[in-house]
C-alpha positions as CSV (number, residue, x, y, z in Angstrom):
1,M,88.6,116.5,77.0
2,V,86.7,114.6,79.6
3,C,88.9,113.7,82.4
4,P,87.9,111.6,85.3
5,G,88.8,112.2,88.3
6,A,87.3,109.0,88.7
7,G,87.6,108.0,92.2
8,G,87.3,111.1,93.4
9,S,86.4,109.8,91.9
10,C,87.0,110.1,88.9
11,C,86.7,112.5,90.4
12,S,87.1,112.8,88.3
13,P,89.0,112.3,89.0
14,R,89.5,116.6,88.7
15,C,89.3,119.3,91.3
16,P,90.1,118.6,94.9
17,R,87.1,118.6,97.2
18,S,87.2,120.0,100.7
19,D,83.5,120.1,101.6
20,R,82.7,118.3,104.9
21,R,80.1,115.5,104.8
22,S,78.3,113.2,107.2
23,S,80.2,110.1,108.1
24,D,76.9,108.2,108.7
25,P,77.5,105.0,106.7
26,C,73.7,104.3,106.4
27,S,72.9,107.4,104.4
28,P,75.2,107.9,101.5
29,L,72.6,109.8,99.5
30,D,72.7,112.6,102.1
31,T,76.0,113.6,100.4
32,R,74.8,113.5,96.8
33,S,73.5,117.0,96.6
34,S,76.6,118.6,98.0
35,R,78.7,116.6,95.6
36,T,76.6,117.5,92.6
37,V,77.2,121.3,92.9
38,S,80.9,121.2,92.2
39,P,80.7,118.9,89.1
40,R,77.9,121.0,87.7
41,Q,79.8,124.2,88.0
42,R,82.9,122.5,86.5
43,V,81.1,121.1,83.5
44,C,79.3,124.4,82.8
45,R,82.7,126.1,82.7
46,T,84.0,123.4,80.4
47,V,81.1,123.7,78.0
48,I,82.1,127.3,77.4
49,G,85.9,126.9,77.8
50,T,86.5,124.1,75.4
51,S,84.3,125.5,72.7
52,A,85.7,129.0,73.1
53,G,89.3,127.6,73.0
54,G,88.7,126.0,69.7
55,A,87.1,129.1,68.3
56,L,89.9,131.3,69.5
57,V,92.5,129.0,67.9
58,Q,90.5,128.9,64.7
59,L,89.9,132.7,64.5
60,L,93.0,134.3,66.1
61,S,95.7,131.6,66.5
62,A,96.9,129.3,69.2
63,P,99.2,131.9,71.0
64,I,96.3,134.2,71.5
65,A,94.2,131.4,72.9
66,L,97.0,130.6,75.3
67,L,97.2,134.2,76.4
68,A,93.4,134.2,77.0
69,D,93.8,131.0,79.1
70,T,96.6,132.6,81.1
71,A,94.4,135.7,81.8
72,S,91.6,133.4,83.0
73,Y,94.0,131.8,85.6
74,L,95.1,135.3,86.8
75,A,91.4,136.3,87.2
76,S,90.8,133.1,89.2
77,A,93.8,133.8,91.4
78,W,92.5,137.3,92.1
79,Q,89.1,135.9,93.0
80,L,90.6,133.3,95.4
81,S,92.7,136.0,97.1
82,R,89.5,137.7,98.2
83,I,88.3,134.6,100.1
84,N,88.9,134.4,103.8
85,P,87.5,131.0,104.9
86,T,87.2,129.9,108.5
87,E,89.5,126.8,108.8
88,P,88.3,123.9,111.0
89,P,90.6,122.9,113.8
90,A,93.4,120.6,112.8
91,A,93.4,117.0,114.1
92,T,96.0,116.1,116.7
93,R,98.9,114.3,115.2
94,A,99.6,110.8,116.4
95,K,101.9,108.0,115.7
96,G,101.0,106.2,112.4
97,D,99.0,109.1,111.0
98,L,100.9,108.9,107.7
99,L,99.7,105.4,107.0
100,A,96.3,105.7,108.6
101,G,94.6,106.4,105.3
102,F,96.2,103.4,103.5
103,R,95.3,101.1,106.4
104,Y,91.7,102.3,106.2
105,L,91.5,101.7,102.5
106,I,93.0,98.3,102.7
107,R,90.6,97.2,105.5
108,S,87.6,98.4,103.6
109,R,86.7,95.9,100.9
110,I,84.4,98.3,99.1
111,L,86.9,101.2,99.1
112,R,89.8,98.9,98.2
113,N,88.0,97.4,95.1
114,Y,86.5,100.7,94.1
115,Y,89.8,102.7,94.1
116,S,91.6,99.8,92.3
117,A,88.9,100.0,89.6
118,V,89.3,103.8,89.3
119,T,93.1,103.6,89.2
120,T,93.0,101.0,86.4
121,L,90.5,103.2,84.5
122,N,92.7,106.3,84.9
123,L,95.8,104.4,83.8
124,F,94.3,103.6,80.4
125,N,92.2,106.8,80.1
126,F,95.3,109.0,80.4
127,A,97.0,106.9,77.7
128,F,94.0,107.7,75.6
129,Q,94.1,111.4,76.4
130,A,97.9,111.7,75.6
131,I,97.2,111.0,71.9
132,F,93.6,111.9,71.3
133,I,94.1,115.4,70.0
134,L,97.0,114.4,67.8
135,Y,94.9,111.5,66.4
136,A,91.9,113.8,65.7
137,K,94.1,116.4,64.0
138,T,96.5,114.4,62.0
139,Q,94.6,111.2,61.1
140,L,91.0,112.5,61.0
141,G,91.8,116.0,59.8
142,L,89.5,117.9,62.3
143,S,90.0,121.7,62.4
144,P,90.6,123.4,65.7
145,G,87.1,124.8,65.7
146,L,85.5,121.5,65.0
147,L,87.7,119.8,67.6
148,G,86.6,122.4,70.2
149,A,83.0,121.6,69.4
150,V,83.7,117.9,69.9
151,L,85.3,118.5,73.3
152,G,82.4,120.8,74.2
153,S,80.0,117.9,73.5
154,G,81.7,116.0,76.3
155,A,81.0,118.8,78.7
156,I,77.3,118.9,77.6
157,G,77.1,115.2,78.4
158,S,78.6,115.9,81.8
159,V,75.9,118.5,82.5
160,L,73.2,116.0,81.6
161,G,74.9,113.4,83.7
162,S,75.1,115.7,86.7
163,V,71.4,116.5,86.4
164,L,70.2,112.8,86.0
165,T,72.6,111.0,88.5
166,G,70.3,111.6,91.4
167,R,67.4,110.0,89.6
168,I,69.6,107.1,88.5
169,V,70.7,106.5,92.1
170,R,67.2,106.5,93.4
171,Q,66.1,104.0,90.8
172,I,68.9,101.5,90.9
173,G,70.9,102.2,94.1
174,I,74.2,103.9,94.6
175,G,76.2,100.7,94.1
176,R,74.7,99.9,90.8
177,A,75.0,103.6,89.7
178,T,78.7,103.5,90.5
179,L,79.0,100.3,88.4
180,L,77.1,102.1,85.6
181,G,79.6,105.0,85.8
182,L,82.6,102.6,85.7
183,F,81.2,101.2,82.4
184,A,79.6,104.3,80.8
185,F,82.7,106.5,81.3
186,P,85.1,104.5,79.1
187,A,82.8,102.4,76.9
188,P,81.7,105.2,74.5
189,L,85.3,106.0,73.7
190,V,85.6,102.9,71.5
191,L,83.9,105.1,68.9
192,V,87.2,107.1,68.6
193,P,89.4,104.4,67.1
194,L,86.4,103.3,65.0
195,A,86.1,106.8,63.5
196,H,87.1,107.0,59.8
197,G,86.0,108.3,56.4
198,P,84.7,111.8,55.7
199,I,85.3,114.5,58.3
200,L,81.6,114.8,59.1
201,L,81.3,111.1,59.8
202,A,84.5,111.0,61.9
203,A,83.5,114.1,63.8
204,T,80.1,112.5,64.6
205,C,81.8,109.5,66.0
206,L,84.0,111.7,68.2
207,F,81.0,113.8,69.2
208,L,79.0,110.8,70.4
209,A,82.1,109.3,72.1
210,E,82.8,112.5,74.1
211,F,79.1,113.1,74.9
212,G,78.6,109.6,76.2
213,S,81.8,109.5,78.1
214,G,81.0,112.9,79.7
215,F,77.7,111.6,80.9
216,G,79.3,108.5,82.3
217,V,82.1,110.3,84.1
218,M,79.5,112.5,86.0
219,V,77.6,109.4,87.1
220,L,80.8,107.9,88.4
221,D,82.1,111.1,89.9
222,I,78.9,111.8,91.9
223,A,77.7,108.3,92.7
224,G,81.2,107.0,93.5
225,G,82.1,110.1,95.4
226,S,79.0,109.9,97.6
227,L,79.7,106.2,98.1
228,T,83.2,106.8,99.4
229,A,82.1,109.8,101.5
230,S,79.6,107.7,103.3
231,L,82.2,105.2,104.3
232,I,85.0,107.5,105.5
233,P,84.7,109.2,108.9
234,D,85.5,112.9,109.2
235,T,88.5,112.2,111.3
236,L,90.2,110.2,108.6
237,R,88.8,112.0,105.5
238,S,91.9,113.9,104.6
239,R,94.2,110.9,105.2
240,V,92.1,108.6,103.1
241,A,91.9,111.2,100.4
242,G,95.6,111.6,100.4
243,A,96.2,107.8,100.1
244,S,93.6,107.4,97.3
245,R,95.0,110.4,95.4
246,L,98.5,109.1,95.6
247,C,97.4,106.0,93.7
248,N,94.7,107.7,91.5
249,Y,96.7,110.7,90.5
250,G,100.1,109.0,90.6
251,I,99.1,106.6,87.9
252,R,98.1,109.3,85.5
253,P,101.5,110.4,84.2
254,I,102.5,106.8,83.9
255,G,99.4,106.2,81.6
256,A,100.2,109.4,79.6
257,L,103.8,108.3,79.1
258,A,102.8,104.8,78.1
259,G,100.2,106.2,75.7
260,G,102.7,108.4,74.0
261,W,105.3,105.7,73.8
262,L,102.9,103.1,72.4
263,G,101.6,105.7,69.9
264,A,105.1,106.2,68.6
265,M,105.8,102.5,68.5
266,I,102.7,100.9,67.1
267,G,100.6,103.8,65.8
268,L,97.9,106.0,67.2
269,R,94.8,103.9,66.3
270,P,96.1,100.6,67.7
271,T,97.1,102.5,70.9
272,L,93.6,104.0,71.2
273,W,92.1,100.5,70.9
274,I,94.4,99.3,73.8
275,A,93.5,102.4,75.9
276,T,89.7,102.2,75.4
277,L,89.4,98.5,75.9
278,G,91.9,98.5,78.7
279,A,89.9,101.1,80.6
280,L,87.0,98.7,80.8
281,L,89.3,96.3,82.8
282,G,88.6,98.4,85.9
283,L,85.3,96.5,86.1
284,A,87.2,93.4,86.8
285,W,87.9,94.6,90.4
286,V,84.2,94.9,91.3
287,L,82.2,92.6,89.0
288,P,83.3,89.1,90.0
289,S,82.5,89.6,93.7
290,R,79.4,91.8,92.9
291,I,80.5,93.7,96.0
292,L,78.9,97.0,95.0
293,V,75.7,95.4,93.9
294,R,75.3,93.3,97.1
295,T,76.5,95.6,99.8
296,I,75.5,99.1,98.7
297,T,71.9,100.0,97.9
298,L,69.9,103.0,98.9
299,K,70.3,102.1,102.6
300,P,73.4,99.8,102.8
301,S,74.0,97.5,105.7
302,L,77.2,97.5,107.6
303,G,78.8,94.1,108.1
304,E,81.8,93.2,106.0
305,A,81.6,96.2,103.8
306,Q,81.9,98.6,106.7
307,P,85.5,98.6,108.0
308,D,86.6,99.4,111.5
309,R,86.4,103.2,111.9
310,T,89.5,103.5,114.1
311,P,92.8,104.4,112.5
């Protein structure tokens, strides 16, 4: 499934990122190209992985698919063991380091509102993910192979999103592109609780939902990630990342547990409606003040949006 890392987006969510970027607040687009590489690699793997997983389950059985998945992790571990990176020097520890990231997030109006929006989105999105496959299998009757194709469509949408995000940012600005991602990521998923009828019709709804959501999550991941990278100095990058991930990742199991509990209490389809519409509430953090639209364009000004860069 498509999983945000929104906020880090959505990063999404999503793999941790350790690449160093410029801390120049006036050139957020300088970081876009470096942020695009990792999402493109990830979604290309997902296109193959999700579809292959469904095919393996369909042809050979679920245990064989899990064994193949385990073997892929072992192969990844072997590849990582061959890497000998040159680590940058560690920052000198000082009093208050533990809370420096939280203080920086709270002082920055853009970062505070952006991460609040992403955290809200992830809360409801993980409630959605907790029951999506069960819903597709038991209520819509999708086979493992067809379900794998549906999930693969999300990865294809992500590939397209990673390719087009740069053009979108240049056309409408990085702030508006981030807003677009906050909407385009969860909005297509309303097609999932709408799906019904013959399997082909239901699968088409899921295909379009996953494809559109995959496109949106890449716009959010790349544009939002470049936005945040441009506002955080190198000296505080790891601390701010830790603070944001504590909220962004910490909310995910809560959302998943809530989704499973609601699914058992009120049913899968009503829970999916709550999850898909609730994810759009993340926009409430940024739309009323129009903060992203007013303060971040291709060349943002400093002022209120740019917090003090001292811890």
